[in-house]
C-alpha positions in Angstrom: 13.5 18.9 -13.4 15.9 15.9 -13.7 14.8 12.6 -15.2 14.4 9.3 -13.2 17.4 7.0 -13.3 17.1 3.3 -13.9 19.1 1.7 -11.0 18.5 -1.9 -11.9 16.8 -4.1 -14.4 15.2 -7.5 -13.7 13.4 -10.1 -15.8 10.7 -12.3 -14.3 11.5 -16.0 -13.9 9.2 -19.0 -14.6 7.6 -20.4 -11.4 4.5 -22.3 -10.2 2.3 -21.6 -7.3 -1.1 -22.6 -5.9 -2.1 -26.0 -7.3 0.4 -25.7 -10.2 -0.5 -22.4 -11.8 2.3 -21.3 -14.2 3.5 -17.8 -13.7 6.4 -15.4 -13.9 7.8 -14.3 -10.5 9.1 -10.8 -10.8 9.7 -9.7 -7.2 10.8 -12.3 -4.6 12.8 -14.4 -6.9 16.3 -15.6 -5.9 18.1 -12.7 -7.5 15.6 -10.0 -6.6 14.0 -10.2 -3.1 11.6 -7.9 -1.3 11.4 -4.3 -2.4 10.1 -2.8 0.8 7.1 -2.6 1.2 6.4 -4.8 -1.9 7.0 -8.4 -1.0 6.1 -10.2 -4.2 4.9 -9.5 -7.8 3.7 -12.4 -10.0 2.3 -12.2 -13.5 0.2 -15.0 -14.7 -0.7 -15.2 -18.4 -1.8 -18.1 -20.5 -4.6 -19.2 -22.9 -3.8 -22.9 -22.0 -6.3 -24.0 -19.3 -3.7 -26.6 -18.1 -1.5 -23.7 -16.9 -4.2 -22.1 -14.7 -7.3 -24.2 -14.2 -6.2 -25.8 -10.9 -6.1 -22.2 -9.4 -5.2 -21.4 -5.8 -7.1 -23.6 -3.5 -7.6 -22.6 0.2 -4.4 -21.4 1.8 -3.5 -19.1 4.8 -2.0 -15.7 5.1 -0.9 -13.5 7.9 1.0 -10.2 8.2 0.5 -8.5 4.8 -2.0 -7.6 2.1 -2.7 -9.2 -1.3 -3.9 -7.4 -4.4 -5.0 -9.3 -7.5 -5.4 -7.3 -10.7 -7.0 -8.8 -13.8 -6.3 -7.9 -17.4 -8.2 -10.7 -18.9 -10.2 -13.6 -17.6 -12.2 -14.0 -14.4 -11.2 -15.1 -10.9 -13.4 -16.0 -7.9 -12.5 -15.3 -4.2 -13.7 -17.0 -1.1 -12.3 -16.7 2.4 -12.6 -17.7 6.1 -14.3 -14.4 6.9 -17.3 -15.3 4.7 -16.3 -13.0 1.8 -17.0 -14.1 -1.7 -16.6 -12.3 -5.0 -15.7 -12.5 -8.7 -13.5 -10.1 -10.6 -13.1 -9.8 -14.4 -11.0 -7.7 -16.8 -9.8 -4.4 -15.2 -11.0 -5.4 -11.7 -9.2 -6.0 -8.4 -9.4 -8.1 -5.3 -7.9 -6.4 -2.3 -7.3 -8.5 0.9 -5.7 -7.3 4.1 -4.9 -10.6 5.7 -3.5 -8.9 8.9 -3.8 -11.4 11.8 -5.1 -14.1 9.6 -7.2 -15.2 6.6 -7.6 -18.4 4.7 -8.7 -17.8 1.1 -8.9 -19.4 -2.3 -8.7 -17.8 -5.8 -10.1 -20.0 -8.5 -10.6 -19.4 -12.2 -14.2 -18.9 -13.3 -13.5 -20.1 -16.8 -12.5 -23.4 -18.5 -10.7 -21.9 -21.5 -9.5 -18.6 -22.9 -6.9 -16.2 -21.7 -6.2 -15.8 -18.0 -3.9 -12.7 -17.5 -3.3 -10.7 -14.4 -1.0 -9.9 -11.5 -0.8 -10.6 -7.8 1.1 -8.1 -5.6 1.9 -8.7 -1.9 2.3 -5.5 0.2 3.8 -5.7 3.7 2.2 -4.3 6.8 4.1 -2.6 9.6 4.4 -4.4 12.9 1.7 -2.3 14.5 -0.8 -3.5 11.9 0.2 -7.2 11.4 -2.3 -8.4 14.0 -5.1 -6.0 13.2 -8.5 -7.0 11.8 -8.6 -8.5 8.3 -10.5 -6.8 5.5 -11.5 -7.6 1.9 -12.9 -5.7 -1.1 -13.9 -6.5 -4.7 -13.4 -3.7 -7.1 -14.9 -3.9 -10.5 -13.2 -2.6 -13.6 -15.6 0.3 -14.1 -14.8 1.5 -10.6 -11.2 2.3 -11.5 -10.6 6.0 -12.4 -9.1 6.6 -15.8 -6.9 9.5 -17.0 -6.8 9.9 -20.8 -3.7 11.2 -22.6 -2.8 11.7 -26.2 -1.4 8.2 -26.7 -3.8 6.2 -24.4 -4.8 6.1 -20.8 -3.7 5.7 -17.2 -5.8 3.5 -14.9 -5.4 4.7 -11.3 -5.6 1.6 -9.1 -4.2 2.9 -5.8 -2.8 6.3 -4.7 -3.3 9.6 -6.5 -2.6 10.7 -10.1 -3.8 13.8 -11.9 -6.5 14.6 -9.2 -7.8 11.0 -9.4 -7.7 8.6 -6.4 -7.5 4.9 -6.8 -10.2 2.7 -5.3 -7.9 0.5 -3.2 -8.4 1.7 0.4 -5.3 1.0 2.4 -5.1 3.5 5.4 -1.8 3.5 7.0 -0.2 1.6 4.1 -0.6 4.1 1.2 1.1 3.2 -2.1 0.8 4.1 -5.8 -0.3 1.6 -8.4 -0.9 2.8 -12.0 -1.5 1.0 -15.2 -0.3 2.8 -18.3 -1.8 1.7 -21.6 -0.7 3.0 -24.9 -3.2 2.7 -27.7 -0.9 4.8 -29.9 2.8 5.4 -30.0 3.7 8.4 -27.9 5.2 10.0 -24.9 4.1 10.6 -21.3 5.8 12.3 -18.4 5.1 11.4 -14.8 6.3 13.7 -12.1 7.9 12.0 -9.1 5.8 11.8 -5.9 9.0 11.3 -3.9 8.5 7.7 -2.7 11.8 6.0 -2.0 10.7 2.7 -3.6 9.7 3.2 -7.2 9.3 0.3 -9.7 8.0 -0.1 -13.2 7.1 -3.4 -14.9 6.5 -3.6 -18.6 3.9 -6.3 -19.2 3.4 -5.7 -23.0 5.1 -4.2 -25.9 8.2 -2.0 -26.0 9.0 1.2 -24.2 11.9 3.6 -23.5 12.8 5.2 -20.2 15.5 7.8 -20.9 18.0 6.1 -23.2 17.1 2.5 -22.2 14.6 0.3 -24.1 12.5 -2.1 -22.1 10.9 -5.2 -23.4 7.8 -7.1 -22.1 8.6 -9.0 -18.9 11.2 -6.6 -17.6 11.0 -4.6 -14.3 13.2 -1.6 -13.5 14.0 -0.1 -10.2 13.9 3.7 -10.4 15.4 6.6 -8.5 13.0 8.3 -6.1 13.7 11.7 -7.6 13.3 12.8 -11.2 10.4 12.7 -13.6 9.6 9.5 -15.4 9.6 10.0 -19.1 8.0 7.3 -21.1 8.3 6.9 -24.9 6.2 3.9 -25.9 5.2 2.0 -29.0 1.6 1.4 -29.7 0.2 -1.5 -27.6 2.7 -1.0 -24.7 1.4 -1.6 -21.2 3.3 -0.8 -18.0 2.5 -0.8 -14.3 4.1 1.6 -11.9 4.5 0.9 -8.1 5.7 3.4 -5.6 5.7 3.6 -1.8 7.6 4.6 1.3 9.5 1.7 2.8 8.4 0.3 6.2 12.0 -0.3 7.2 11.3 -3.1 9.6 12.8 -6.6 9.8 11.1 -9.2 7.6 10.7 -12.8 8.7 8.9 -14.8 6.0 8.1 -18.4 5.4 5.6 -19.1 2.6 2.3 -17.3 3.3 3.3 -15.8 6.6 5.3 -12.5 6.8 6.1 -11.3 10.3 9.0 -9.4 11.9 10.6 -12.2 14.0 11.2 -15.9 13.8 9.2 -16.3 17.0 6.2 -14.6 15.4 6.5 -16.9 12.4 6.4 -19.9 14.7 3.4 -18.5 16.4 1.7 -18.1 13.0 2.3 -21.8 12.2 1.0 -22.9 15.6 -2.1 -20.7 15.2 -2.8 -22.1 11.8 -2.3 -25.7 12.8 -4.6 -25.3 15.8 -7.3 -23.4 13.9 -6.6 -20.1 15.7 -5.2 -18.2 12.7 -8.5 -16.5 11.9 -9.8 -16.3 15.5 
């Protein structure tokens, strides 16, 4: 079997979102836009409360899903559907905004490390105005596959007969977290998805003949096994999915297919009909 080919390398860029949370924007920065169906990937990491304490106060979404994954720290969720929850290290918050949600994500700590990711996943036109949904997933609910050099946490999709807890019918995707507690190698057979991305969030790791450093994302060929050779302490997330291949019209927290639909989203939000 051939090896996966790195087609592009990208480094996250400094950004701010919410009420001033400092983060690194990896997908949906000026030089690296949507990677269908992944609309955005942010990494937030700081032990300085001034960088995160203001959080993400109430704001609207329509037309896509959000997935928050915590490595360290604790985040609380509250939304217009009456859902509330808190998620700590290893846990996830999954929200299908669909036709409309207003939610907040606020730190549940005043100091210490806050480290995690937010991923936006697009919805096809047929699902954009469907019913919203929300789920809290605790860290101990995430299946783990052990290997000689560490473990793989299966957040979404299937890996080694394990199925991730993110339930996304009609919008299946793969989301794995590779953690290396020892230096070593790991091979991941391709599942054939046309969009396949890997982001190194900690340490150093080699894919083929290329060495990656923390903060780098690589775009991989759909075909070919992924051969990882990592140093102790490395951490990498893998994302893979089939593209939706539909037009994307986005402005801020609304992602639709046409400009007319975007205008309707704004009108619905301003009139209070977004979540009706």
